[in-house]
C-alpha positions in Angstrom: -12.4 -8.5 3.1 -9.4 -7.6 5.3 -7.2 -4.5 4.7 -4.3 -6.8 3.9 -5.9 -7.6 0.6 -6.5 -4.0 -0.4 -4.4 -1.2 -1.8 -3.3 1.2 0.9 -3.7 4.1 -1.5 -7.0 3.5 -3.2 -8.6 0.6 -1.3 -9.3 -1.7 -4.3 -8.9 -5.4 -3.8 -5.5 -6.7 -4.9 -6.0 -9.3 -7.6 -3.8 -10.0 -10.5 -0.2 -9.1 -11.4 2.1 -6.2 -10.6 0.8 -5.5 -7.1 3.4 -5.1 -4.4 3.5 -5.6 -0.6 6.3 -4.3 1.6 6.8 -3.2 5.2 6.6 0.5 6.0 10.0 2.1 5.2 9.8 4.2 8.4 8.5 1.8 11.2 8.5 -1.6 9.6 5.4 -2.5 11.5 2.6 -2.0 9.0 2.4 -3.7 5.6 1.9 -1.4 2.7 -0.1 -2.8 -0.2 0.1 -1.1 -3.6 -1.9 -1.9 -6.8 -0.4 -1.6 -10.2 -2.3 1.7 -11.0 -1.2 3.5 -7.8 2.4 2.3 -8.2 2.5 3.5 -11.9 0.9 6.9 -11.0 2.9 7.5 -7.9 -0.2 7.8 -5.7 0.5 8.7 -2.1 0.0 6.3 0.8 0.1 6.7 4.6 1.2 4.2 7.2 -1.6 3.6 9.7 1.0 3.0 12.5 3.5 5.9 12.3 1.9 8.3 9.7 4.8 8.0 7.2 3.7 9.2 3.8 5.2 8.0 0.6 4.6 7.9 -3.2 
């Protein structure tokens, strides 16, 4: 399974509703994937391209 189908924070496969996908707010190069649980709990993520960290 490719990383583009996994949550950037916890690594679970993104299946179902309430997931989100967006470009890194800092560099715009990497796609950030977030599952519902990590979004709701404000889990940290890190951009693999520029190192930007966000909740």
